[in-house]
One Martini backbone bead per residue (centre of mass of N, CA, C, O) as a GRO file, in nm:
protein
  436
    1UNK     BB    1 -20.934   5.849   2.745
    2UNK     BB    2 -20.866   5.648   2.504
    3UNK     BB    3 -20.756   5.594   2.190
    4UNK     BB    4 -20.988   5.406   2.109
    5UNK     BB    5 -21.213   5.606   2.185
    6UNK     BB    6 -21.132   5.836   1.995
    7UNK     BB    7 -21.149   5.672   1.729
    8UNK     BB    8 -21.443   5.586   1.766
    9UNK     BB    9 -21.567   5.870   1.770
   10UNK     BB   10 -21.464   5.956   1.497
   11UNK     BB   11 -21.602   5.735   1.330
   12UNK     BB   12 -21.892   5.795   1.417
   13UNK     BB   13 -21.905   6.096   1.334
   14UNK     BB   14 -21.827   6.058   1.034
   15UNK     BB   15 -22.047   5.852   0.951
   16UNK     BB   16 -22.288   6.025   1.035
   17UNK     BB   17 -22.223   6.266   0.857
   18UNK     BB   18 -22.229   6.107   0.585
   19UNK     BB   19 -22.518   6.003   0.620
   20UNK     BB   20 -22.661   6.278   0.622
   21UNK     BB   21 -22.565   6.357   0.345
   22UNK     BB   22 -22.700   6.121   0.190
   23UNK     BB   23 -22.987   6.181   0.283
   24UNK     BB   24 -23.003   6.465   0.170
   25UNK     BB   25 -22.947   6.380  -0.128
   26UNK     BB   26 -23.178   6.173  -0.151
   27UNK     BB   27 -23.410   6.369  -0.117
   28UNK     BB   28 -23.341   6.546  -0.362
   29UNK     BB   29 -23.334   6.314  -0.569
   30UNK     BB   30 -23.624   6.216  -0.531
   31UNK     BB   31 -23.764   6.479  -0.611
   32UNK     BB   32 -23.633   6.508  -0.892
   33UNK     BB   33 -23.729   6.242  -1.017
   34UNK     BB   34 -24.032   6.295  -0.986
   35UNK     BB   35 -24.037   6.560  -1.145
   36UNK     BB   36 -23.931   6.452  -1.415
   37UNK     BB   37 -24.152   6.239  -1.461
   38UNK     BB   38 -24.386   6.444  -1.473
   39UNK     BB   39 -24.280   6.615  -1.707
   40UNK     BB   40 -24.282   6.384  -1.914
   41UNK     BB   41 -24.587   6.338  -1.917
   42UNK     BB   42 -24.653   6.627  -2.028
   43UNK     BB   43 -24.452   6.561  -2.298
   44UNK     BB   44 -24.541   6.295  -2.444
   45UNK     BB   45 -24.695   6.452  -2.708
   46UNK     BB   46 -24.456   6.583  -2.815
   47UNK     BB   47 -24.320   6.730  -3.094
   48UNK     BB   48 -23.992   6.703  -3.290
   49UNK     BB   49 -23.975   6.741  -3.609
   50UNK     BB   50 -23.942   7.077  -3.606
   51UNK     BB   51 -23.674   7.054  -3.483
   52UNK     BB   52 -23.352   7.182  -3.451
   53UNK     BB   53 -23.063   6.998  -3.494
   54UNK     BB   54 -22.759   6.936  -3.409
   55UNK     BB   55 -22.450   6.839  -3.469
   56UNK     BB   56 -22.331   6.506  -3.389
   57UNK     BB   57 -22.052   6.356  -3.214
   58UNK     BB   58 -21.991   6.022  -3.169
   59UNK     BB   59 -21.773   5.884  -2.919
   60UNK     BB   60 -21.576   5.563  -2.923
   61UNK     BB   61 -21.372   5.422  -2.709
   62UNK     BB   62 -21.148   5.139  -2.807
   63UNK     BB   63 -21.007   4.834  -2.641
   64UNK     BB   64 -21.066   4.531  -2.692
   65UNK     BB   65 -21.417   4.517  -2.790
   66UNK     BB   66 -21.550   4.274  -2.958
   67UNK     BB   67 -21.779   4.167  -2.763
   68UNK     BB   68 -21.944   4.475  -2.755
   69UNK     BB   69 -21.927   4.677  -3.005
   70UNK     BB   70 -22.162   4.586  -3.187
   71UNK     BB   71 -22.401   4.649  -2.995
   72UNK     BB   72 -22.333   4.947  -2.960
   73UNK     BB   73 -22.347   5.051  -3.255
   74UNK     BB   74 -22.640   4.958  -3.306
   75UNK     BB   75 -22.761   5.145  -3.089
   76UNK     BB   76 -22.661   5.412  -3.220
   77UNK     BB   77 -22.812   5.366  -3.496
   78UNK     BB   78 -23.110   5.362  -3.329
   79UNK     BB   79 -23.160   5.639  -3.302
   80UNK     BB   80 -23.412   5.908  -3.303
   81UNK     BB   81 -23.218   6.075  -3.429
   82UNK     BB   82 -23.129   6.237  -3.689
   83UNK     BB   83 -22.928   6.078  -3.916
   84UNK     BB   84 -22.808   6.357  -4.054
   85UNK     BB   85 -22.715   6.471  -3.735
   86UNK     BB   86 -22.509   6.217  -3.707
   87UNK     BB   87 -22.201   6.077  -3.587
   88UNK     BB   88 -21.970   5.793  -3.581
   89UNK     BB   89 -21.675   5.748  -3.368
   90UNK     BB   90 -21.441   5.490  -3.374
   91UNK     BB   91 -21.171   5.408  -3.151
   92UNK     BB   92 -20.944   5.166  -3.246
   93UNK     BB   93 -20.710   5.125  -2.989
   94UNK     BB   94 -20.469   4.914  -3.028
   95UNK     BB   95 -20.587   4.643  -3.116
   96UNK     BB   96 -20.568   4.263  -3.092
   97UNK     BB   97 -20.831   4.201  -3.199
   98UNK     BB   98 -21.149   4.186  -3.400
   99UNK     BB   99 -21.269   4.480  -3.413
  100UNK     BB  100 -21.220   4.570  -3.706
  101UNK     BB  101 -21.403   4.352  -3.838
  102UNK     BB  102 -21.666   4.420  -3.695
  103UNK     BB  103 -21.682   4.719  -3.793
  104UNK     BB  104 -21.666   4.665  -4.097
  105UNK     BB  105 -21.930   4.503  -4.114
  106UNK     BB  106 -22.115   4.739  -4.027
  107UNK     BB  107 -22.042   4.932  -4.255
  108UNK     BB  108 -22.135   4.747  -4.493
  109UNK     BB  109 -22.444   4.737  -4.378
  110UNK     BB  110 -22.410   5.083  -4.348
  111UNK     BB  111 -22.347   5.293  -4.605
  112UNK     BB  112 -22.558   5.544  -4.521
  113UNK     BB  113 -22.381   5.591  -4.272
  114UNK     BB  114 -22.205   5.777  -4.015
  115UNK     BB  115 -21.926   5.562  -3.999
  116UNK     BB  116 -21.629   5.584  -3.815
  117UNK     BB  117 -21.299   5.427  -3.828
  118UNK     BB  118 -21.020   5.432  -3.599
  119UNK     BB  119 -20.704   5.286  -3.653
  120UNK     BB  120 -20.458   5.227  -3.421
  121UNK     BB  121 -20.145   5.238  -3.286
  122UNK     BB  122 -19.865   5.246  -3.063
  123UNK     BB  123 -19.804   5.548  -3.153
  124UNK     BB  124 -20.082   5.702  -3.168
  125UNK     BB  125 -20.177   5.504  -2.950
  126UNK     BB  126 -20.231   5.339  -2.639
  127UNK     BB  127 -20.291   5.606  -2.411
  128UNK     BB  128 -20.588   5.609  -2.368
  129UNK     BB  129 -20.890   5.769  -2.355
  130UNK     BB  130 -20.807   6.066  -2.393
  131UNK     BB  131 -20.643   6.026  -2.652
  132UNK     BB  132 -20.874   5.904  -2.819
  133UNK     BB  133 -21.059   6.154  -2.804
  134UNK     BB  134 -20.861   6.352  -2.942
  135UNK     BB  135 -20.859   6.206  -3.212
  136UNK     BB  136 -21.163   6.234  -3.272
  137UNK     BB  137 -21.179   6.547  -3.251
  138UNK     BB  138 -21.000   6.608  -3.513
  139UNK     BB  139 -21.269   6.487  -3.703
  140UNK     BB  140 -21.498   6.625  -3.592
  141UNK     BB  141 -21.823   6.799  -3.692
  142UNK     BB  142 -21.958   6.870  -3.439
  143UNK     BB  143 -22.112   7.091  -3.192
  144UNK     BB  144 -22.164   6.813  -3.056
  145UNK     BB  145 -22.060   6.594  -2.794
  146UNK     BB  146 -22.061   6.236  -2.767
  147UNK     BB  147 -22.035   5.979  -2.508
  148UNK     BB  148 -21.938   5.626  -2.541
  149UNK     BB  149 -21.899   5.331  -2.436
  150UNK     BB  150 -21.832   5.001  -2.558
  151UNK     BB  151 -22.072   4.875  -2.338
  152UNK     BB  152 -22.319   5.031  -2.467
  153UNK     BB  153 -22.701   5.049  -2.448
  154UNK     BB  154 -22.888   5.276  -2.550
  155UNK     BB  155 -23.158   5.436  -2.574
  156UNK     BB  156 -23.318   5.572  -2.844
  157UNK     BB  157 -23.372   5.865  -2.671
  158UNK     BB  158 -23.108   5.966  -2.535
  159UNK     BB  159 -22.981   6.177  -2.727
  160UNK     BB  160 -23.222   6.365  -2.761
  161UNK     BB  161 -23.256   6.444  -2.463
  162UNK     BB  162 -22.976   6.564  -2.421
  163UNK     BB  163 -22.984   6.782  -2.646
  164UNK     BB  164 -23.244   6.932  -2.570
  165UNK     BB  165 -23.129   7.025  -2.293
  166UNK     BB  166 -22.876   7.176  -2.393
  167UNK     BB  167 -23.048   7.392  -2.576
  168UNK     BB  168 -23.200   7.552  -2.331
  169UNK     BB  169 -22.895   7.647  -2.228
  170UNK     BB  170 -22.602   7.832  -2.257
  171UNK     BB  171 -22.484   7.749  -1.958
  172UNK     BB  172 -22.477   7.471  -2.069
  173UNK     BB  173 -22.216   7.236  -2.109
  174UNK     BB  174 -22.370   6.974  -1.992
  175UNK     BB  175 -22.527   6.642  -2.029
  176UNK     BB  176 -22.647   6.382  -1.822
  177UNK     BB  177 -22.711   6.052  -1.767
  178UNK     BB  178 -22.824   5.731  -1.713
  179UNK     BB  179 -22.702   5.425  -1.561
  180UNK     BB  180 -22.721   5.071  -1.613
  181UNK     BB  181 -22.734   4.730  -1.537
  182UNK     BB  182 -22.724   4.475  -1.767
  183UNK     BB  183 -22.583   4.236  -1.563
  184UNK     BB  184 -22.732   4.209  -1.281
  185UNK     BB  185 -22.774   3.864  -1.274
  186UNK     BB  186 -22.477   3.731  -1.292
  187UNK     BB  187 -22.409   3.826  -0.987
  188UNK     BB  188 -22.350   3.939  -0.679
  189UNK     BB  189 -22.177   4.177  -0.770
  190UNK     BB  190 -22.383   4.304  -0.976
  191UNK     BB  191 -22.593   4.363  -0.758
  192UNK     BB  192 -22.423   4.562  -0.603
  193UNK     BB  193 -22.371   4.759  -0.838
  194UNK     BB  194 -22.665   4.831  -0.893
  195UNK     BB  195 -22.716   4.966  -0.618
  196UNK     BB  196 -22.488   5.171  -0.624
  197UNK     BB  197 -22.574   5.319  -0.883
  198UNK     BB  198 -22.859   5.412  -0.782
  199UNK     BB  199 -22.791   5.525  -0.480
  200UNK     BB  200 -22.531   5.704  -0.569
  201UNK     BB  201 -22.461   5.786  -0.864
  202UNK     BB  202 -22.759   5.884  -0.920
  203UNK     BB  203 -22.886   6.010  -0.659
  204UNK     BB  204 -22.652   6.204  -0.595
  205UNK     BB  205 -22.667   6.359  -0.853
  206UNK     BB  206 -22.957   6.457  -0.814
  207UNK     BB  207 -22.909   6.602  -0.540
  208UNK     BB  208 -22.685   6.800  -0.631
  209UNK     BB  209 -22.859   6.932  -0.849
  210UNK     BB  210 -23.104   7.023  -0.681
  211UNK     BB  211 -22.935   7.202  -0.465
  212UNK     BB  212 -22.649   7.301  -0.654
  213UNK     BB  213 -22.603   7.252  -0.959
  214UNK     BB  214 -22.446   6.965  -0.929
  215UNK     BB  215 -22.228   6.755  -1.136
  216UNK     BB  216 -22.077   6.461  -1.272
  217UNK     BB  217 -21.915   6.339  -1.523
  218UNK     BB  218 -21.927   6.065  -1.685
  219UNK     BB  219 -21.791   5.829  -1.917
  220UNK     BB  220 -22.102   5.830  -2.013
  221UNK     BB  221 -22.382   5.954  -2.142
  222UNK     BB  222 -22.293   6.241  -2.291
  223UNK     BB  223 -22.302   6.597  -2.347
  224UNK     BB  224 -22.097   6.848  -2.526
  225UNK     BB  225 -21.958   7.130  -2.612
  226UNK     BB  226 -21.726   7.189  -2.849
  227UNK     BB  227 -21.621   7.474  -2.762
  228UNK     BB  228 -21.519   7.379  -2.483
  229UNK     BB  229 -21.312   7.170  -2.569
  230UNK     BB  230 -21.142   7.366  -2.737
  231UNK     BB  231 -21.076   7.564  -2.503
  232UNK     BB  232 -20.933   7.334  -2.328
  233UNK     BB  233 -20.766   7.132  -2.528
  234UNK     BB  234 -20.907   6.892  -2.430
  235UNK     BB  235 -20.797   6.611  -2.292
  236UNK     BB  236 -20.645   6.478  -2.015
  237UNK     BB  237 -20.383   6.242  -2.047
  238UNK     BB  238 -20.334   6.206  -1.717
  239UNK     BB  239 -20.633   6.121  -1.687
  240UNK     BB  240 -20.833   5.861  -1.580
  241UNK     BB  241 -21.065   6.074  -1.488
  242UNK     BB  242 -21.176   6.261  -1.736
  243UNK     BB  243 -21.462   6.338  -1.638
  244UNK     BB  244 -21.396   6.483  -1.370
  245UNK     BB  245 -21.186   6.681  -1.478
  246UNK     BB  246 -21.379   6.826  -1.688
  247UNK     BB  247 -21.585   6.926  -1.483
  248UNK     BB  248 -21.405   7.129  -1.330
  249UNK     BB  249 -21.334   7.304  -1.575
  250UNK     BB  250 -21.622   7.383  -1.654
  251UNK     BB  251 -21.691   7.538  -1.391
  252UNK     BB  252 -21.455   7.748  -1.415
  253UNK     BB  253 -21.596   7.867  -1.691
  254UNK     BB  254 -21.925   7.901  -1.597
  255UNK     BB  255 -22.060   7.634  -1.613
  256UNK     BB  256 -22.307   7.374  -1.628
  257UNK     BB  257 -22.453   7.062  -1.510
  258UNK     BB  258 -22.689   6.817  -1.619
  259UNK     BB  259 -22.935   6.596  -1.492
  260UNK     BB  260 -23.084   6.322  -1.702
  261UNK     BB  261 -23.264   6.030  -1.626
  262UNK     BB  262 -23.413   5.971  -1.911
  263UNK     BB  263 -23.123   5.913  -2.011
  264UNK     BB  264 -23.050   5.581  -2.104
  265UNK     BB  265 -22.802   5.339  -2.012
  266UNK     BB  266 -22.647   5.022  -2.079
  267UNK     BB  267 -22.408   4.831  -1.880
  268UNK     BB  268 -22.120   4.649  -1.829
  269UNK     BB  269 -22.027   4.472  -1.551
  270UNK     BB  270 -21.840   4.330  -1.336
  271UNK     BB  271 -21.837   3.971  -1.243
  272UNK     BB  272 -21.554   3.993  -1.109
  273UNK     BB  273 -21.343   4.083  -0.861
  274UNK     BB  274 -21.085   4.147  -1.020
  275UNK     BB  275 -21.218   4.348  -1.223
  276UNK     BB  276 -21.341   4.538  -1.017
  277UNK     BB  277 -21.082   4.621  -0.868
  278UNK     BB  278 -20.942   4.743  -1.114
  279UNK     BB  279 -21.152   4.953  -1.190
  280UNK     BB  280 -21.180   5.104  -0.910
  281UNK     BB  281 -20.884   5.183  -0.890
  282UNK     BB  282 -20.884   5.364  -1.138
  283UNK     BB  283 -21.098   5.560  -1.040
  284UNK     BB  284 -20.964   5.645  -0.772
  285UNK     BB  285 -20.701   5.743  -0.896
  286UNK     BB  286 -20.832   5.962  -1.072
  287UNK     BB  287 -20.970   6.120  -0.834
  288UNK     BB  288 -20.712   6.187  -0.681
  289UNK     BB  289 -20.587   6.356  -0.905
  290UNK     BB  290 -20.817   6.567  -0.915
  291UNK     BB  291 -20.807   6.657  -0.621
  292UNK     BB  292 -20.514   6.760  -0.621
  293UNK     BB  293 -20.543   6.956  -0.868
  294UNK     BB  294 -20.815   7.117  -0.721
  295UNK     BB  295 -20.776   7.201  -0.415
  296UNK     BB  296 -20.692   7.506  -0.454
  297UNK     BB  297 -21.006   7.590  -0.521
  298UNK     BB  298 -21.159   7.561  -0.245
  299UNK     BB  299 -21.052   7.881  -0.161
  300UNK     BB  300 -21.175   8.003  -0.436
  301UNK     BB  301 -21.419   8.224  -0.525
  302UNK     BB  302 -21.375   8.200  -0.849
  303UNK     BB  303 -21.461   7.884  -0.875
  304UNK     BB  304 -21.724   7.845  -0.750
  305UNK     BB  305 -21.923   7.555  -0.712
  306UNK     BB  306 -21.677   7.350  -0.727
  307UNK     BB  307 -21.593   7.362  -0.429
  308UNK     BB  308 -21.803   7.155  -0.330
  309UNK     BB  309 -21.680   6.915  -0.489
  310UNK     BB  310 -21.409   6.911  -0.353
  311UNK     BB  311 -21.523   6.851  -0.070
  312UNK     BB  312 -21.671   6.593  -0.148
  313UNK     BB  313 -21.417   6.430  -0.230
  314UNK     BB  314 -21.273   6.464   0.040
  315UNK     BB  315 -21.480   6.312   0.208
  316UNK     BB  316 -21.458   6.041   0.060
  317UNK     BB  317 -21.118   6.017   0.053
  318UNK     BB  318 -21.084   6.085   0.373
  319UNK     BB  319 -21.311   6.054   0.585
  320UNK     BB  320 -21.415   5.772   0.506
  321UNK     BB  321 -21.152   5.618   0.510
  322UNK     BB  322 -21.058   5.678   0.806
  323UNK     BB  323 -21.314   5.577   0.952
  324UNK     BB  324 -21.307   5.281   0.848
  325UNK     BB  325 -21.025   5.212   0.948
  326UNK     BB  326 -21.076   5.264   1.246
  327UNK     BB  327 -21.318   5.072   1.293
  328UNK     BB  328 -21.180   4.810   1.189
  329UNK     BB  329 -20.935   4.812   1.375
  330UNK     BB  330 -21.087   4.804   1.645
  331UNK     BB  331 -21.242   4.545   1.591
  332UNK     BB  332 -20.998   4.354   1.557
  333UNK     BB  333 -20.847   4.424   1.823
  334UNK     BB  334 -21.083   4.341   2.006
  335UNK     BB  335 -21.090   4.039   1.930
  336UNK     BB  336 -20.771   4.009   2.013
  337UNK     BB  337 -20.733   4.186   2.287
  338UNK     BB  338 -20.568   4.481   2.222
  339UNK     BB  339 -20.844   4.637   2.281
  340UNK     BB  340 -21.061   4.890   2.455
  341UNK     BB  341 -21.396   5.005   2.469
  342UNK     BB  342 -21.573   5.221   2.708
  343UNK     BB  343 -21.854   5.302   2.571
  344UNK     BB  344 -22.018   5.061   2.489
  345UNK     BB  345 -22.353   5.083   2.448
  346UNK     BB  346 -22.343   5.355   2.298
  347UNK     BB  347 -22.179   5.256   2.055
  348UNK     BB  348 -22.371   5.025   1.968
  349UNK     BB  349 -22.618   5.203   1.917
  350UNK     BB  350 -22.497   5.381   1.691
  351UNK     BB  351 -22.429   5.149   1.498
  352UNK     BB  352 -22.714   5.031   1.474
  353UNK     BB  353 -22.851   5.289   1.364
  354UNK     BB  354 -22.670   5.318   1.114
  355UNK     BB  355 -22.754   5.057   0.975
  356UNK     BB  356 -23.055   5.114   0.949
  357UNK     BB  357 -23.030   5.381   0.789
  358UNK     BB  358 -22.876   5.271   0.552
  359UNK     BB  359 -23.088   5.072   0.449
  360UNK     BB  360 -23.329   5.269   0.422
  361UNK     BB  361 -23.202   5.475   0.233
  362UNK     BB  362 -23.138   5.285  -0.005
  363UNK     BB  363 -23.421   5.162  -0.040
  364UNK     BB  364 -23.571   5.427  -0.108
  365UNK     BB  365 -23.403   5.500  -0.365
  366UNK     BB  366 -23.514   5.236  -0.521
  367UNK     BB  367 -23.827   5.317  -0.556
  368UNK     BB  368 -23.792   5.463  -0.850
  369UNK     BB  369 -23.757   5.167  -0.938
  370UNK     BB  370 -23.823   4.895  -1.102
  371UNK     BB  371 -23.786   4.605  -0.916
  372UNK     BB  372 -23.605   4.720  -0.640
  373UNK     BB  373 -23.835   4.724  -0.414
  374UNK     BB  374 -23.726   4.481  -0.179
  375UNK     BB  375 -23.616   4.227   0.017
  376UNK     BB  376 -23.364   4.154  -0.141
  377UNK     BB  377 -23.237   4.438  -0.129
  378UNK     BB  378 -23.214   4.458   0.179
  379UNK     BB  379 -23.018   4.217   0.210
  380UNK     BB  380 -22.798   4.327   0.019
  381UNK     BB  381 -22.737   4.587   0.175
  382UNK     BB  382 -22.642   4.451   0.434
  383UNK     BB  383 -22.414   4.288   0.300
  384UNK     BB  384 -22.256   4.530   0.181
  385UNK     BB  385 -22.163   4.662   0.450
  386UNK     BB  386 -21.967   4.388   0.515
  387UNK     BB  387 -21.818   4.391   0.215
  388UNK     BB  388 -21.815   4.609  -0.014
  389UNK     BB  389 -21.711   4.850   0.166
  390UNK     BB  390 -21.441   4.709   0.239
  391UNK     BB  391 -21.327   4.701  -0.051
  392UNK     BB  392 -21.307   5.009  -0.090
  393UNK     BB  393 -21.070   5.054   0.099
  394UNK     BB  394 -20.864   4.889  -0.066
  395UNK     BB  395 -20.888   5.053  -0.324
  396UNK     BB  396 -20.789   5.332  -0.215
  397UNK     BB  397 -20.518   5.245  -0.103
  398UNK     BB  398 -20.404   5.148  -0.374
  399UNK     BB  399 -20.444   5.414  -0.531
  400UNK     BB  400 -20.251   5.582  -0.359
  401UNK     BB  401 -20.000   5.411  -0.405
  402UNK     BB  402 -19.998   5.439  -0.720
  403UNK     BB  403 -19.981   5.748  -0.727
  404UNK     BB  404 -19.706   5.767  -0.594
  405UNK     BB  405 -19.557   5.587  -0.795
  406UNK     BB  406 -19.611   5.759  -1.050
  407UNK     BB  407 -19.477   6.020  -0.945
  408UNK     BB  408 -19.190   5.903  -0.904
  409UNK     BB  409 -19.179   5.749  -1.212
  410UNK     BB  410 -19.339   5.884  -1.439
  411UNK     BB  411 -19.594   5.752  -1.563
  412UNK     BB  412 -19.765   5.639  -1.832
  413UNK     BB  413 -20.062   5.650  -1.984
  414UNK     BB  414 -20.276   5.368  -2.019
  415UNK     BB  415 -20.453   5.110  -2.089
  416UNK     BB  416 -20.721   5.007  -1.831
  417UNK     BB  417 -20.938   4.782  -1.885
  418UNK     BB  418 -21.230   4.613  -1.885
  419UNK     BB  419 -21.341   4.309  -1.878
  420UNK     BB  420 -21.525   4.114  -2.093
  421UNK     BB  421 -21.854   3.957  -2.155
  422UNK     BB  422 -22.055   3.722  -2.232
  423UNK     BB  423 -22.401   3.731  -2.310
  424UNK     BB  424 -22.724   3.555  -2.179
  425UNK     BB  425 -23.008   3.664  -2.234
  426UNK     BB  426 -23.319   3.631  -2.178
  427UNK     BB  427 -23.605   3.696  -2.336
  428UNK     BB  428 -23.744   3.836  -2.090
  429UNK     BB  429 -23.508   4.029  -2.034
  430UNK     BB  430 -23.498   4.174  -2.305
  431UNK     BB  431 -23.785   4.285  -2.287
  432UNK     BB  432 -23.737   4.454  -2.031
  433UNK     BB  433 -23.510   4.633  -2.141
  434UNK     BB  434 -23.666   4.757  -2.377
  435UNK     BB  435 -23.882   4.901  -2.198
  436UNK     BB  436 -23.659   5.079  -2.040
   0.00000   0.00000   0.00000
């Protein structure tokens, strides 16, 4: 058996293994989503006005976000959570645009609301999201902390649902919601992102929670107990993926995280490839940092269920990366006539079956969402397999390179935010978003 045959078998085995894992998680996620929706129908007429709600500090880290920050703050002010039981703290972190003026205007129009704006300079701020959150934490008054990114427009009931679930169990350290793509129809890229978000980031979260009571805090739309953050000493300022990093620490402390898909926020996704590549490289780089930092706990029985998450991230960033690199390399070399795989029809059959299963699995996971299960989605999924997934390989390789570079030169973490775009939603689209 040649080297090309060995690498081809490795790639096929790894990809099939990862596919079965995703199918397994999708089944659990599908069951969990259906169960949660049914439970919500049973509670539909439940009254909440007599419930005592804790004080919540909503923290919004923002750097040059004038295009989207106004819409975000107005959405936060519109929560159906008792107005006297939450405050909003926007950290306008070393911005050079007119964010300060936009935020000041909203404050003046809402003098009776608890809206605080912290404007930092390049000395106090400008050092990334984690540092901005630590600044807000120093003045926050809530016993519960809620985090929203500057491009989010959460549903009016999102905060209430998150907090109500958090209060149900003392061992719950945090509750996370679901996020959707606000500019889904802006470009082919945002359509890809929309499918990825629903099929992997949301459904996999649901599946991991259903089977293992495990899920990872996203960067937005979540609540966490203030006491836990204080015990941790705040956010890790070296972590680009501060959400993943804090999830691992929370599990080591003996708490667990709950996924609640009924708490929905809508966020703006990158519309251009350059912005997407930059954002995803930052995410991958942050996750690589977290994986390296926590890999020692993978074999520590005292680390609890987070060990499964360490292995999960290792599978994504090691097994998936190497298998895709091997398969793509063999494919290219085969076209150039530089190598030949003798497995022949057997190999082609396995690849063909894998493609069919991939499309079916993703398509079925979309069926829990309105207007997502259709022929257009099936075609987009197939196209994603040969384009979007290949870009992910480039993203991770660059992230690993930058991680090594940062370690060698001991670079300081700074803001590396996603570029925002003006949105022009049609009236029909706005109505649809409001209903969701």
